[in-house]
N, C-alpha and C positions, 0 to 999 in steps of 0.2 A: 755879067755872070748869072748863075741860076737864081740867086736871091732877087736881083734887079728884074730879071725876066718874070719871076713869080709875081712881084708887085705890079709889073706892067699888065699882066693878065688880070690880076685882081682889079686894078683901076678900070680896065676895059669892061669888066663884068658888073661893076657896081651900078645899081639902078636906084631911082628915087624910092621904089618899093622896098628895097633892102634898107634904105635909110629910115623910112617910116616904120618898118617892122622891127628894126634892131635898136636904134637910138643908143649906140655905144661907140666909144672911141678906144681903139686898141693900139698900144705902143709896144713895139718889139725891140728889145735890147739884144742884138745878135752878135755873137762872137765868131771868129774864124773868117773864112772867105765870105765876102759880101757883108761883113759885120758892120755894126754901127747901129744907130737909132733909126727905125722905120715905123710907119704908122698906117692904120686903116681907120678912116673917119667915116663912121656910119651914123653920124648924128647931125652934121652940118650940111645944109643945102642939099646938093645932089650927091654928096659923099666924095671922098677922095682917098688916095693911097700914095705913099711915096717915101722918099728918104728924108730924114730929119725928124724933128719933133712935130707932133700933130698941131694943127692950128688952134685947137682948144685943149684943155686939160684932159688927159687920158682917164678913162674909167677903169681900164685894166692895163697893167704893164706886165709883159711876159719876157723872161730872159731865157735864151737858148742859143744853141749854135745855129749858124746860117744853114748848115746841112739839115738839121732837125726841122727848121722852119720849112724848108723846101719839101721835105718828106711829109710834113703835116698838111700841106696844101696840095699835094699831088696824089 
């Protein structure tokens, strides 16, 4: 779905430079289509993004609909 595709694109775009400059872990609690817990880790190693809880404690937790998440990143 659109949420999973957005996270796939984010994962492909994450670079070590993003990790060095950001140093943050973002957790998204999404409702509706594509809902669930997702994360973007811009703190650990080369970074990562995906479904589930982040590998380390999140610095920021955001709650929104899956549709709003997709709008925010497109």
